[in-house]
gemmi code that builds the backbone of each chain (N, CA, C; Angstrom):
import gemmi

chains = {
    "A": [
        ("MET", (49.986, 6.594, 173.962), (49.279, 7.791, 174.032), (48.333, 7.641, 172.944)),
        ("GLU", (48.797, 8.166, 171.764), (47.988, 8.132, 170.294), (47.031, 6.772, 170.762)),
        ("LYS", (47.688, 5.089, 170.599), (47.411, 4.128, 170.297), (45.640, 4.046, 171.330)),
        ("ARG", (45.847, 4.683, 172.312), (45.228, 4.831, 173.131), (43.762, 5.560, 173.111)),
        ("LYS", (43.933, 7.192, 172.400), (43.209, 7.910, 171.999), (42.283, 6.889, 171.423)),
        ("TYR", (43.159, 6.520, 170.121), (42.355, 5.976, 169.097), (41.473, 4.538, 169.276)),
        ("GLN", (42.156, 4.539, 170.450), (40.996, 2.992, 170.859), (39.918, 3.531, 171.489)),
        ("GLY", (40.197, 5.009, 172.122), (38.728, 5.227, 172.902), (37.433, 6.008, 171.501)),
        ("ILE", (38.245, 6.470, 170.781), (37.415, 7.025, 170.186), (36.394, 6.144, 169.618)),
        ("VAL", (37.553, 5.100, 168.892), (37.099, 3.551, 168.369), (36.062, 2.872, 169.003)),
        ("ASN", (35.955, 3.157, 170.042), (34.665, 2.077, 171.183), (33.167, 3.094, 171.309)),
        ("LYS", (33.973, 4.109, 171.268), (32.722, 5.178, 171.451), (32.180, 5.358, 170.583)),
        ("TYR", (32.212, 5.450, 168.919), (31.864, 5.289, 168.458), (31.197, 3.865, 167.555)),
        ("THR", (31.619, 2.468, 168.251), (31.153, 1.087, 167.464), (29.888, 0.736, 168.015)),
        ("PRO", (28.990, 0.568, 167.308), (27.983, 0.312, 167.521), (27.300, -0.086, 168.143)),
        ("LYS", (26.571, 0.478, 169.268), (25.805, -1.175, 170.766), (25.125, -1.757, 170.367)),
        ("GLU", (25.520, -2.953, 169.955), (24.701, -4.203, 169.750), (23.522, -4.183, 171.422)),
        ("ASN", (22.821, -4.244, 171.108), (21.707, -5.144, 171.893), (21.451, -6.200, 172.725)),
        ("ARG", (22.502, -6.899, 173.396), (22.190, -8.037, 174.048), (21.361, -8.893, 173.959)),
        ("MET", (20.883, -8.202, 175.718), (19.411, -9.303, 175.479), (18.775, -9.092, 174.201)),
        ("TYR", (18.202, -8.089, 173.702), (17.330, -8.861, 172.288), (17.706, -9.622, 171.200)),
        ("ASN", (19.168, -9.875, 171.529), (19.789, -10.398, 169.984), (19.881, -11.780, 170.546)),
        ("GLY", (19.703, -11.929, 171.633), (19.753, -13.221, 172.528), (18.159, -13.808, 172.512)),
        ("LEU", (17.300, -12.951, 172.980), (15.736, -13.274, 172.750), (15.425, -13.750, 171.424)),
        ("VAL", (15.942, -12.742, 170.777), (15.002, -12.941, 169.210), (16.124, -14.543, 168.482)),
        ("ALA", (17.549, -14.934, 169.112), (17.915, -15.877, 168.999), (16.992, -17.260, 169.927)),
        ("PHE", (16.681, -17.134, 170.724), (16.041, -18.546, 171.390), (14.081, -18.325, 171.068)),
        ("VAL", (14.027, -17.535, 170.277), (13.047, -17.665, 170.132), (12.508, -18.238, 168.364)),
        ("VAL", (13.813, -17.705, 168.023), (13.656, -17.571, 166.907), (14.464, -20.200, 166.751)),
        ("GLY", (15.151, -20.107, 167.173), (15.694, -21.607, 167.783), (14.775, -22.675, 168.210)),
        ("GLY", (14.276, -22.121, 169.030), (12.929, -22.607, 169.676), (11.980, -23.608, 168.540)),
        ("LEU", (11.405, -22.313, 167.527), (10.377, -22.351, 166.640), (10.808, -23.138, 165.479)),
        ("MET", (12.273, -23.289, 165.307), (13.197, -24.017, 164.391), (13.042, -25.521, 165.235)),
        ("GLY", (13.179, -26.236, 165.879), (13.163, -27.054, 166.801), (11.595, -27.538, 166.902)),
        ("VAL", (10.644, -26.492, 167.104), (9.237, -27.110, 166.758), (9.423, -27.936, 165.578)),
        ("LEU", (9.394, -27.096, 164.940), (9.494, -27.585, 162.737), (9.520, -28.075, 163.267)),
        ("GLY", (10.708, -28.925, 163.338), (11.710, -30.409, 163.120), (10.649, -30.711, 163.849)),
        ("GLU", (10.464, -31.172, 165.240), (9.967, -32.082, 165.718), (8.091, -32.363, 165.026)),
        ("ILE", (7.682, -30.952, 164.885), (6.289, -31.584, 163.753), (6.626, -32.240, 162.748)),
        ("LEU", (7.755, -32.026, 161.951), (7.763, -32.322, 160.541), (8.295, -34.323, 160.800)),
        ("MET", (8.784, -34.769, 162.123), (9.347, -36.339, 162.348), (7.987, -36.900, 162.358)),
        ("GLU", (7.261, -36.047, 163.308), (6.075, -36.612, 163.503), (4.832, -36.946, 162.101)),
        ("LEU", (4.887, -35.522, 161.204), (4.080, -36.020, 160.120), (4.986, -37.240, 159.269)),
        ("TYR", (6.109, -37.052, 159.580), (6.988, -38.168, 158.357), (6.920, -39.272, 159.177)),
        ("SER", (6.409, -39.526, 160.173), (6.256, -41.101, 160.577), (5.107, -41.324, 160.363)),
        ("TYR", (3.702, -40.371, 160.877), (2.461, -40.904, 160.853), (2.487, -41.065, 159.530)),
        ("TYR", (2.634, -40.202, 158.650), (2.041, -40.550, 157.002), (2.768, -41.171, 155.737)),
        ("LEU", (3.795, -41.750, 156.279), (4.643, -42.476, 155.450), (5.482, -43.952, 156.860)),
        ("ASN", (4.414, -44.381, 157.275), (4.979, -45.228, 158.425), (6.462, -45.937, 158.483)),
        ("ILE", (7.335, -44.488, 159.025), (8.466, -44.553, 158.771), (8.517, -44.774, 160.687)),
        ("PRO", (9.856, -45.793, 161.295), (9.952, -45.291, 162.853), (10.685, -44.508, 163.116)),
        ("TYR", (9.842, -43.344, 164.433), (10.491, -42.330, 164.765), (12.075, -41.830, 164.444)),
        ("LYS", (13.058, -43.171, 164.876), (14.539, -42.282, 164.504), (14.892, -42.179, 163.231)),
        ("GLU", (14.009, -42.931, 162.529), (14.015, -42.643, 161.057), (13.876, -41.822, 159.992)),
        ("ALA", (12.544, -41.538, 161.155), (12.147, -40.008, 160.331), (12.660, -38.843, 159.983)),
        ("SER", (13.919, -38.738, 161.861), (14.555, -37.680, 161.544), (15.679, -37.627, 160.571)),
        ("VAL", (16.238, -38.493, 159.823), (16.981, -38.428, 158.559), (16.395, -37.506, 157.469)),
        ("PHE", (14.879, -37.857, 157.620), (13.729, -37.646, 156.789), (13.732, -35.841, 156.676)),
        ("MET", (13.601, -35.299, 157.909), (13.562, -33.972, 158.928), (14.796, -32.909, 158.385)),
        ("ILE", (15.931, -33.603, 158.669), (17.055, -33.158, 158.120), (17.283, -32.471, 156.596)),
        ("VAL", (17.043, -33.764, 155.999), (17.497, -33.193, 154.328), (15.868, -32.343, 153.951)),
        ("THR", (14.976, -32.782, 154.298), (14.087, -31.256, 154.047), (14.422, -29.787, 154.411)),
        ("LEU", (14.712, -29.636, 155.678), (15.674, -28.259, 156.279), (16.459, -27.942, 155.546)),
        ("ILE", (17.414, -28.846, 155.209), (18.462, -28.655, 154.303), (18.201, -28.126, 152.749)),
        ("PHE", (16.870, -28.363, 152.463), (16.253, -28.420, 150.922), (15.937, -27.137, 151.488)),
        ("ILE", (15.138, -26.972, 152.647), (14.123, -25.428, 152.729), (15.313, -23.949, 152.586)),
        ("GLY", (16.982, -25.016, 153.516), (17.871, -23.540, 153.843), (18.322, -23.651, 152.577)),
        ("CYS", (19.208, -24.539, 151.770), (19.585, -24.645, 149.992), (18.743, -23.195, 149.521)),
        ("LEU", (17.265, -23.662, 149.227), (16.127, -22.386, 148.346), (15.734, -21.745, 148.747)),
        ("LEU", (16.193, -21.074, 150.142), (16.188, -19.788, 150.632), (17.024, -19.579, 150.879)),
        ("THR", (18.400, -19.651, 150.857), (19.192, -18.788, 150.065), (19.241, -18.427, 148.855)),
        ("CYS", (19.159, -19.517, 147.789), (19.274, -18.723, 146.371), (18.422, -18.009, 146.221)),
        ("LEU", (17.544, -18.173, 146.964), (16.281, -16.754, 146.813), (16.592, -15.739, 147.533)),
        ("GLY", (17.892, -15.383, 148.204), (17.790, -14.278, 149.168), (17.091, -13.919, 149.985)),
        ("PHE", (16.452, -14.833, 150.873), (15.505, -14.296, 151.708), (16.547, -14.786, 153.289)),
        ("PHE", (17.911, -15.779, 152.894), (18.104, -16.410, 153.986), (18.638, -15.248, 154.739)),
        ("ASP", (19.716, -14.631, 153.474), (20.638, -13.921, 154.475), (20.178, -12.878, 155.105)),
        ("ARG", (18.910, -12.110, 154.919), (18.241, -11.062, 155.343), (18.043, -11.598, 157.071)),
        ("ALA", (17.540, -13.259, 156.929), (16.921, -13.930, 157.870), (17.997, -13.621, 158.976)),
        ("VAL", (19.031, -13.820, 158.768), (20.638, -14.360, 159.565), (20.803, -13.185, 160.108)),
        ("HIS", (20.366, -12.463, 159.138), (20.759, -10.194, 159.652), (19.918, -10.486, 160.731)),
        ("PHE", (18.646, -11.135, 160.781), (17.758, -10.489, 162.211), (18.216, -11.369, 163.056)),
        ("ALA", (18.192, -12.787, 162.877), (17.990, -13.900, 164.224), (19.243, -14.605, 164.504)),
        ("LYS", (20.433, -14.072, 163.766), (22.047, -14.976, 163.621), (22.158, -15.742, 163.956)),
        ("CYS", (22.371, -16.193, 165.674), (22.462, -17.978, 165.530), (21.219, -18.766, 165.972)),
        ("GLY", (19.792, -18.148, 166.021), (18.572, -18.939, 165.874), (18.416, -19.595, 164.698)),
        ("LEU", (19.216, -19.304, 163.332), (19.405, -19.445, 162.393), (20.569, -20.364, 162.032)),
        ("ILE", (21.979, -19.813, 162.571), (22.788, -20.417, 162.468), (23.014, -22.170, 162.663)),
        ("VAL", (22.732, -22.148, 163.919), (23.105, -23.050, 164.946), (22.423, -24.259, 164.422)),
        ("PRO", (20.970, -23.876, 164.243), (20.256, -25.581, 163.414), (21.101, -25.445, 162.142)),
        ("ILE", (20.430, -26.819, 162.035), (20.993, -27.395, 160.386), (21.226, -26.583, 159.263)),
        ("THR", (19.984, -25.724, 159.310), (20.271, -24.863, 157.853), (21.235, -24.079, 158.047)),
        ("GLY", (21.965, -23.708, 158.727), (23.027, -23.267, 158.858), (24.018, -23.435, 157.659)),
        ("PHE", (24.571, -24.964, 158.513), (24.933, -25.747, 157.441), (24.696, -25.348, 156.197)),
        ("ALA", (23.718, -25.367, 155.494), (22.815, -25.681, 154.224), (23.256, -24.310, 153.588)),
        ("HIS", (22.798, -23.374, 154.527), (23.287, -21.614, 153.461), (24.717, -21.252, 153.730)),
        ("ALA", (25.826, -22.244, 154.715), (26.905, -21.795, 154.228), (27.512, -22.878, 152.936)),
        ("MET", (26.789, -23.930, 152.988), (27.543, -24.481, 151.355), (26.951, -23.911, 149.908)),
        ("GLN", (25.486, -23.588, 150.885), (25.180, -22.865, 149.416), (25.174, -21.433, 148.575)),
        ("SER", (25.759, -20.902, 149.742), (26.644, -19.341, 149.585), (27.853, -19.639, 148.871)),
        ("ALA", (28.758, -20.957, 149.635), (30.117, -20.538, 148.862), (29.837, -21.201, 147.674)),
        ("ALA", (28.877, -22.305, 147.651), (28.161, -22.761, 145.346), (28.052, -21.937, 145.059)),
        ("LEU", (27.724, -20.766, 145.082), (27.017, -19.953, 144.489), (28.219, -18.538, 143.518)),
        ("GLU", (28.871, -18.532, 145.168), (29.463, -17.397, 145.013), (30.866, -18.292, 143.849)),
        ("PHE", (31.471, -19.306, 143.983), (33.035, -19.919, 143.530), (32.453, -20.441, 142.133)),
        ("ARG", (30.660, -20.685, 141.975), (30.167, -20.956, 140.760), (30.720, -20.186, 139.264)),
        ("LYS", (30.834, -19.151, 139.651), (31.687, -18.338, 138.020), (33.198, -18.392, 137.987)),
        ("GLU", (33.911, -18.795, 138.840), (35.166, -19.091, 138.424), (35.576, -20.875, 137.935)),
        ("GLY", (34.327, -21.246, 137.644), (34.453, -22.331, 136.382), (33.949, -23.773, 137.418)),
        ("MET", (34.107, -24.467, 136.744), (32.695, -25.645, 136.881), (33.881, -26.899, 138.488)),
        ("ILE", (35.039, -26.575, 138.038), (36.204, -27.195, 138.719), (36.712, -26.820, 139.820)),
        ("MET", (37.633, -25.628, 139.390), (38.665, -25.208, 139.999), (37.316, -24.274, 140.611)),
        ("GLY", (36.220, -23.920, 140.716), (35.213, -22.732, 141.252), (34.673, -23.712, 142.144)),
        ("LEU", (33.745, -24.144, 141.622), (32.361, -24.621, 142.610), (33.428, -26.016, 142.796)),
        ("GLY", (33.933, -26.814, 142.490), (34.470, -28.210, 143.156), (35.300, -27.781, 143.926)),
        ("ALA", (36.078, -27.166, 144.035), (37.274, -26.758, 145.048), (36.891, -25.648, 145.640)),
        ("ASN", (35.823, -25.238, 145.955), (35.856, -24.219, 147.042), (34.343, -24.589, 147.502)),
        ("MET", (32.935, -25.761, 147.476), (32.001, -25.902, 147.703), (32.161, -25.614, 149.527)),
        ("PHE", (32.707, -26.124, 150.230), (33.681, -26.900, 151.208), (33.989, -25.741, 151.716)),
        ("LYS", (34.385, -24.700, 151.311), (34.974, -23.954, 151.741), (34.539, -23.167, 153.135)),
        ("LEU", (33.449, -22.745, 153.556), (32.845, -22.344, 154.967), (32.636, -23.208, 155.541)),
        ("SER", (31.464, -24.723, 155.304), (31.499, -25.897, 156.094), (31.987, -26.920, 156.592)),
        ("GLY", (33.508, -26.655, 155.918), (34.574, -27.965, 155.391), (34.297, -27.774, 157.359)),
        ("SER", (34.945, -26.993, 157.676), (35.311, -27.252, 159.203), (34.564, -28.132, 160.220)),
        ("VAL", (33.257, -28.270, 159.757), (32.223, -28.543, 160.902), (32.275, -29.768, 160.274)),
        ("ILE", (32.381, -30.643, 159.350), (32.498, -31.818, 158.814), (34.223, -32.152, 159.618)),
        ("ILE", (34.869, -31.947, 158.991), (36.895, -32.628, 159.831), (36.542, -32.375, 161.273)),
        ("PHE", (36.394, -30.697, 161.701), (35.897, -31.169, 162.835), (35.191, -32.300, 164.186)),
        ("GLY", (34.199, -32.180, 163.239), (33.426, -33.577, 163.700), (34.105, -34.638, 163.431)),
        ("VAL", (34.447, -35.295, 162.509), (34.914, -36.358, 162.343), (36.221, -36.810, 162.864)),
        ("VAL", (36.714, -35.534, 163.427), (38.452, -36.379, 164.358), (37.684, -36.372, 165.856)),
        ("SER", (36.771, -35.415, 166.097), (36.636, -35.815, 167.767), (35.806, -36.756, 167.839)),
        ("ALA", (35.004, -37.020, 166.045), (33.991, -38.617, 166.910), (34.643, -39.170, 167.110)),
        ("TYR", (35.712, -38.916, 165.850), (36.796, -40.546, 165.562), (37.806, -40.542, 167.627)),
        ("VAL", (38.315, -39.113, 167.870), (39.174, -39.716, 168.806), (37.939, -39.656, 170.733)),
        ("PHE", (36.688, -39.630, 170.396), (35.871, -39.333, 171.502), (35.572, -41.326, 171.517)),
        ("GLY", (35.222, -41.281, 170.135), (34.615, -43.080, 169.992), (35.542, -43.742, 170.319)),
        ("LEU", (36.903, -43.831, 169.833), (37.811, -44.416, 170.457), (38.349, -44.396, 171.903)),
        ("LEU", (37.925, -43.287, 172.821), (38.148, -43.472, 174.060), (37.398, -44.183, 174.211)),
        ("ARG", (35.738, -44.077, 173.915), (34.491, -44.548, 174.639), (34.968, -46.047, 174.221)),
        ("LEU", (35.531, -46.825, 173.350), (35.570, -47.943, 173.235), (37.218, -48.956, 174.420)),
        ("LEU", (37.832, -47.808, 174.072), (38.920, -48.695, 175.001), (38.483, -48.654, 176.071)),
        ("ILE", (37.410, -47.377, 177.160), (37.500, -47.174, 178.418), (36.001, -47.904, 178.805)),
        ("MET", (35.126, -48.299, 178.205), (33.812, -48.584, 178.339), (33.039, -50.062, 177.661)),
        ("GLY", (34.039, -49.845, 176.543), (33.981, -51.384, 175.117), (32.599, -51.019, 174.203)),
        ("ALA", (32.461, -51.734, 173.700), (31.498, -51.193, 172.568), (29.959, -51.183, 173.117)),
    ],
    "B": [
        ("MET", (3.828, -31.700, 175.012), (4.554, -31.574, 176.169), (6.011, -31.590, 175.627)),
        ("ILE", (6.032, -32.315, 173.668), (7.334, -32.671, 173.772), (7.525, -31.818, 172.459)),
        ("TYR", (6.188, -30.817, 172.232), (7.477, -29.893, 171.338), (7.335, -29.231, 172.407)),
        ("LEU", (7.384, -28.734, 173.556), (7.760, -27.252, 174.347), (9.142, -27.950, 175.096)),
        ("ASN", (9.119, -29.072, 175.185), (10.344, -29.667, 175.519), (11.551, -28.669, 174.606)),
        ("SER", (11.710, -29.392, 172.887), (12.200, -29.467, 171.802), (12.176, -27.629, 171.214)),
        ("PHE", (11.284, -26.961, 171.936), (11.182, -25.563, 171.879), (12.167, -24.639, 172.794)),
        ("LEU", (12.592, -25.232, 174.034), (13.225, -24.776, 174.904), (14.898, -25.337, 175.047)),
        ("PHE", (14.919, -26.668, 174.383), (16.441, -27.600, 174.922), (16.996, -26.689, 173.127)),
        ("CYS", (16.297, -26.713, 172.303), (16.474, -25.924, 170.595), (17.022, -24.341, 171.246)),
        ("GLY", (16.399, -24.028, 171.347), (16.200, -21.885, 172.273), (17.011, -21.971, 173.026)),
        ("LEU", (17.769, -22.686, 174.016), (18.566, -22.512, 174.798), (19.735, -22.764, 174.282)),
        ("VAL", (20.368, -23.664, 173.575), (21.530, -24.088, 172.420), (21.667, -22.873, 171.334)),
        ("CYS", (20.663, -22.142, 170.944), (20.799, -20.833, 170.141), (20.974, -19.652, 170.950)),
        ("LEU", (21.038, -19.998, 171.809), (20.716, -18.563, 172.621), (22.042, -18.824, 173.242)),
        ("LEU", (23.046, -19.746, 173.887), (23.892, -20.029, 173.852), (25.137, -19.731, 173.285)),
        ("GLY", (24.158, -19.618, 171.992), (25.839, -19.788, 170.505), (25.567, -17.570, 170.562)),
        ("GLN", (23.865, -17.770, 170.551), (24.650, -16.063, 170.695), (25.217, -15.190, 171.838)),
        ("ILE", (25.143, -16.038, 173.128), (26.172, -15.466, 173.984), (27.173, -15.446, 173.304)),
        ("ILE", (27.771, -16.577, 172.979), (29.241, -16.547, 172.943), (29.624, -15.691, 171.696)),
        ("LEU", (28.743, -15.753, 170.580), (28.864, -14.516, 169.613), (28.629, -13.109, 169.575)),
        ("ASP", (28.017, -12.828, 170.505), (28.330, -11.190, 170.573), (29.447, -11.027, 171.676)),
        ("ASN", (29.456, -12.045, 173.032), (30.913, -11.620, 173.778), (31.769, -12.352, 173.183)),
        ("THR", (32.396, -12.563, 172.555), (33.409, -12.463, 172.239), (34.028, -12.125, 171.051)),
        ("LYS", (35.076, -12.549, 170.169), (35.671, -12.052, 168.543), (35.096, -13.444, 167.587)),
        ("LEU", (34.779, -14.565, 168.325), (35.023, -15.915, 167.337), (32.957, -14.958, 166.632)),
        ("THR", (33.696, -16.234, 165.038), (33.021, -16.101, 163.867), (31.416, -17.094, 163.784)),
        ("PRO", (30.495, -16.908, 163.055), (30.100, -18.209, 163.224), (30.804, -19.673, 162.876)),
        ("GLY", (31.615, -19.422, 161.844), (31.996, -20.464, 161.576), (32.379, -21.244, 163.059)),
        ("HIS", (33.068, -20.889, 163.619), (33.615, -21.459, 165.186), (32.831, -21.796, 165.959)),
        ("ILE", (31.686, -21.414, 165.857), (30.736, -21.535, 166.482), (29.783, -22.897, 166.629)),
        ("THR", (29.639, -22.688, 165.231), (29.214, -24.358, 164.511), (30.046, -25.445, 164.363)),
        ("THR", (31.481, -25.038, 164.848), (32.508, -25.936, 164.982), (32.755, -26.688, 166.361)),
        ("ILE", (32.477, -25.592, 167.202), (32.199, -25.545, 168.695), (31.426, -26.810, 168.580)),
        ("PHE", (30.240, -26.575, 168.666), (29.119, -27.092, 169.034), (29.087, -28.408, 168.396)),
        ("VAL", (29.641, -28.720, 167.304), (29.202, -29.481, 166.537), (30.272, -31.074, 167.440)),
        ("VAL", (31.518, -30.544, 168.037), (32.660, -31.010, 168.937), (32.175, -31.469, 170.549)),
        ("LEU", (30.938, -30.521, 170.068), (30.412, -30.293, 171.852), (28.855, -31.164, 171.719)),
        ("GLY", (28.861, -31.422, 170.550), (27.824, -32.777, 170.157), (28.100, -34.085, 171.039)),
        ("ALA", (29.231, -34.192, 169.591), (30.187, -35.952, 170.122), (30.456, -35.428, 171.408)),
        ("PHE", (31.315, -35.227, 172.440), (31.476, -34.781, 173.576), (30.059, -35.742, 174.378)),
        ("LEU", (29.316, -35.065, 174.495), (28.348, -35.212, 174.865), (27.909, -36.281, 174.814)),
        ("ASP", (28.285, -37.064, 173.749), (27.643, -38.906, 173.442), (29.016, -39.500, 174.048)),
        ("ILE", (30.117, -39.113, 174.399), (30.795, -39.836, 175.426), (30.165, -41.241, 176.225)),
        ("PHE", (29.182, -40.788, 177.138), (28.593, -40.964, 178.191), (27.117, -41.637, 177.572)),
        ("GLY", (26.895, -41.151, 176.533), (25.513, -41.636, 176.173), (24.202, -40.206, 176.817)),
        ("ILE", (24.883, -38.997, 176.978), (23.763, -38.302, 177.634), (23.164, -37.436, 176.850)),
        ("TYR", (23.156, -37.556, 175.335), (22.880, -36.411, 174.087), (21.508, -37.825, 173.671)),
        ("ASP", (21.950, -39.030, 173.620), (20.486, -40.049, 173.365), (19.874, -39.863, 174.542)),
        ("ARG", (19.554, -39.839, 175.465), (18.759, -39.226, 176.522), (18.034, -37.793, 176.265)),
        ("ILE", (18.837, -37.164, 176.011), (18.333, -35.478, 175.333), (17.443, -35.981, 174.497)),
        ("ILE", (17.681, -36.801, 173.040), (16.809, -36.922, 172.566), (15.845, -37.473, 172.682)),
        ("LEU", (15.219, -38.145, 173.557), (14.269, -39.086, 174.398), (13.517, -37.782, 175.123)),
        ("TRP", (13.818, -36.508, 175.728), (13.705, -35.674, 176.630), (12.652, -34.814, 174.787)),
        ("ALA", (13.927, -34.688, 174.409), (13.398, -33.242, 173.667), (12.369, -33.745, 172.280)),
        ("GLY", (12.995, -35.043, 172.300), (12.466, -34.736, 170.758), (13.240, -34.885, 169.012)),
        ("GLY", (12.277, -33.860, 168.218), (13.183, -33.194, 167.017), (13.704, -32.059, 167.583)),
        ("GLY", (13.221, -31.588, 168.058), (13.963, -30.215, 169.095), (15.309, -30.576, 169.078)),
        ("ALA", (16.293, -31.989, 169.835), (17.224, -32.198, 169.800), (18.097, -32.483, 168.361)),
        ("CYS", (17.550, -33.062, 167.619), (17.928, -33.673, 166.203), (17.901, -32.181, 165.520)),
        ("VAL", (17.762, -31.046, 165.206), (17.354, -29.924, 164.647), (19.080, -28.763, 164.497)),
        ("PRO", (19.576, -28.619, 165.952), (20.565, -28.016, 166.158), (22.000, -28.490, 165.424)),
        ("ILE", (23.403, -27.757, 165.397), (24.524, -28.450, 164.605), (24.993, -29.576, 165.885)),
        ("THR", (24.487, -29.947, 167.231), (25.317, -31.059, 168.129), (24.715, -32.223, 167.670)),
        ("SER", (23.377, -32.365, 166.780), (22.897, -33.413, 166.728), (23.859, -34.048, 165.591)),
        ("PHE", (24.543, -32.981, 164.675), (25.460, -33.674, 163.417), (26.389, -34.524, 164.371)),
        ("GLY", (27.439, -34.368, 165.488), (28.246, -34.667, 166.007), (28.015, -35.587, 166.775)),
        ("HIS", (26.781, -35.804, 167.567), (26.381, -37.119, 168.084), (25.942, -38.422, 167.139)),
        ("LEU", (25.355, -37.982, 165.690), (25.294, -38.988, 164.996), (26.164, -39.519, 164.114)),
        ("LEU", (27.819, -38.268, 164.416), (28.629, -39.168, 163.516), (29.559, -40.550, 164.517)),
        ("ILE", (29.560, -39.971, 165.522), (30.119, -40.949, 166.854), (29.379, -41.788, 167.143)),
        ("HIS", (27.924, -41.634, 166.919), (26.682, -43.164, 166.964), (26.899, -44.308, 165.817)),
        ("GLY", (26.898, -43.595, 164.646), (27.327, -44.343, 163.476), (29.066, -44.927, 163.991)),
        ("ALA", (29.340, -44.505, 164.067), (30.358, -44.853, 164.554), (30.664, -46.050, 165.626)),
        ("MET", (29.973, -45.904, 166.906), (30.170, -47.016, 167.879), (29.474, -47.900, 167.106)),
        ("ALA", (27.964, -47.846, 166.679), (27.587, -48.856, 166.307), (28.341, -49.725, 165.364)),
        ("SER", (28.987, -48.952, 164.537), (30.004, -50.216, 163.182), (30.975, -50.450, 164.010)),
        ("ALA", (31.527, -50.323, 165.144), (32.565, -50.854, 166.283), (32.015, -51.708, 167.069)),
        ("ALA", (31.008, -52.041, 167.158), (30.320, -53.344, 167.921), (30.410, -54.531, 166.913)),
        ("ASP", (30.672, -54.485, 166.053), (30.701, -55.186, 165.346), (31.684, -55.879, 164.945)),
        ("TYR", (32.421, -54.937, 164.378), (33.922, -54.683, 163.921), (35.318, -54.624, 164.788)),
        ("GLY", (34.636, -54.198, 165.435), (36.071, -53.498, 166.630), (36.878, -52.347, 166.319)),
        ("ILE", (37.628, -52.151, 166.588), (38.764, -50.503, 166.205), (38.508, -50.432, 164.746)),
        ("MET", (38.580, -51.409, 164.082), (38.306, -50.403, 162.303), (37.396, -49.970, 161.846)),
        ("GLY", (36.107, -50.701, 162.915), (35.147, -50.396, 162.918), (34.530, -49.004, 162.788)),
        ("LEU", (35.526, -48.422, 163.916), (35.282, -46.813, 163.838), (35.522, -45.798, 162.485)),
        ("MET", (36.178, -46.365, 162.206), (36.391, -45.405, 160.060), (35.335, -46.185, 159.696)),
        ("MET", (34.784, -47.385, 159.818), (33.927, -47.706, 158.883), (32.304, -47.297, 158.479)),
        ("GLY", (32.082, -46.771, 159.715), (30.480, -46.559, 160.476), (30.063, -45.189, 160.570)),
        ("ILE", (31.654, -44.315, 160.557), (31.459, -43.012, 160.801), (30.464, -42.015, 160.393)),
        ("PHE", (30.434, -42.310, 158.990), (29.519, -41.509, 157.740), (28.228, -42.143, 157.503)),
        ("ASN", (27.956, -43.513, 158.504), (26.771, -44.332, 158.230), (25.742, -43.655, 158.168)),
        ("LEU", (25.613, -42.298, 159.211), (23.852, -42.103, 159.904), (24.107, -40.132, 159.079)),
        ("THR", (25.443, -39.903, 158.892), (25.388, -38.846, 158.789), (25.620, -38.741, 156.565)),
        ("ALA", (25.238, -39.465, 156.409), (25.594, -39.916, 155.019), (24.700, -38.557, 154.382)),
        ("SER", (23.334, -38.731, 154.330), (22.409, -38.402, 153.469), (22.539, -37.292, 154.115)),
        ("GLY", (22.398, -36.699, 155.320), (22.694, -34.784, 155.134), (23.727, -34.041, 154.328)),
        ("ILE", (24.780, -34.711, 154.548), (26.408, -34.498, 153.831), (26.019, -34.416, 152.395)),
        ("ALA", (25.095, -35.537, 151.925), (24.270, -36.169, 150.785), (24.012, -35.128, 149.595)),
        ("SER", (23.134, -34.664, 150.801), (21.741, -34.072, 150.613), (22.059, -33.042, 150.125)),
        ("ALA", (23.018, -32.093, 151.491), (23.437, -30.971, 150.718), (24.408, -30.549, 149.883)),
        ("ILE", (25.444, -31.506, 149.534), (26.424, -31.522, 148.230), (25.006, -31.425, 147.070)),
        ("ILE", (24.221, -32.080, 146.854), (23.305, -32.442, 145.261), (22.519, -31.179, 145.595)),
        ("PHE", (21.622, -30.935, 146.721), (20.841, -29.405, 146.443), (21.939, -28.211, 145.802)),
        ("SER", (22.616, -28.257, 146.718), (23.256, -26.838, 146.771), (24.540, -26.733, 145.052)),
        ("PHE", (24.965, -28.004, 144.724), (25.200, -28.305, 143.472), (23.842, -27.709, 142.111)),
        ("PHE", (22.945, -28.454, 142.344), (21.861, -27.951, 141.276), (21.264, -26.959, 141.719)),
        ("LEU", (20.963, -26.568, 142.470), (20.468, -25.009, 142.822), (21.642, -23.665, 142.584)),
        ("SER", (22.673, -24.257, 142.526), (23.711, -23.175, 141.864), (23.650, -23.141, 140.469)),
        ("PHE", (23.401, -24.014, 139.884), (23.246, -23.554, 138.591), (21.974, -23.207, 137.974)),
        ("ILE", (20.962, -23.224, 138.861), (19.950, -22.294, 138.477), (19.166, -21.304, 138.601)),
        ("PHE", (19.987, -20.676, 140.118), (19.924, -19.185, 140.788), (21.194, -18.827, 140.476)),
        ("GLN", (21.429, -17.107, 140.124), (22.397, -16.248, 140.472), (22.167, -15.819, 141.952)),
        ("PRO", (23.842, -15.245, 142.297), (24.023, -15.084, 143.352), (23.025, -13.452, 143.575)),
        ("LYS", (22.762, -13.303, 144.541), (22.014, -12.158, 145.054), (23.291, -11.026, 145.085)),
        ("ASP", (23.317, -9.868, 144.679), (24.432, -8.456, 145.208), (25.450, -8.750, 144.764)),
    ],
}
model = gemmi.Model(1)
for chain_id, residues in chains.items():
    chain = gemmi.Chain(chain_id)
    for i, (resn, *xyz) in enumerate(residues, 1):
        res = gemmi.Residue()
        res.name, res.seqid = resn, gemmi.SeqId(i, " ")
        for name, pos in zip(("N", "CA", "C"), xyz):
            atom = gemmi.Atom()
            atom.name, atom.element = name, gemmi.Element(name[0])
            atom.pos, atom.b_iso = gemmi.Position(*pos), 0.0
            res.add_atom(atom)
        chain.add_residue(res)
    model.add_chain(chain)
structure = gemmi.Structure()
structure.add_model(model)
structure.setup_entities()
């Protein structure tokens, strides 16, 4: 009884998030990130004379640099607070997770702080990505051939 | 036209992530991990390659392309070396992303102090 009453009070005072608004902001910001990536890819392949497929690598490196730099300057946290998944799901979210872990743990020392904790937030992406890619690749190799 | 396609695809992926974030108790770390696995899964039958042809850069920006590049490098190497090639080539295409993230965040963490 007490517990249910308490839960009711908690539910009453939890701030209601506007899901429609959050979704719309994430859609627009994420879409703009996609357009920025496309523009960067075309610029790189036009001015540096590299194939369109290779230009995606250049574009990813550029976006990671922008994400790292903006995280360092402190803009990115405010932007993530506003756009949420619109900036977390693009590759900038990966850079942001890595950079904030590096900034936070650097004061604990070079090896045990920075070196040991840099992948603290973004390590799961790499580990689960590699494991799932290996399993799915094995399946595809066994079923369909190379 | 390809700008509209990339806007739509990248926006829809982000919208899907936002819906998951708002309606469940999963954290952003869970969501990025789910999307990487989803990207690798979509590449089993080559679906993601067709999405990249349709949406261009918009399909390369979300974290799903990370899983796609992992399995793509593994399969390209497996075509040459068989089953051992899966492990040899798994980082071939994503190496630039991981290496640049490590290098930039290492050096930038010397220059800047953490805010708040």
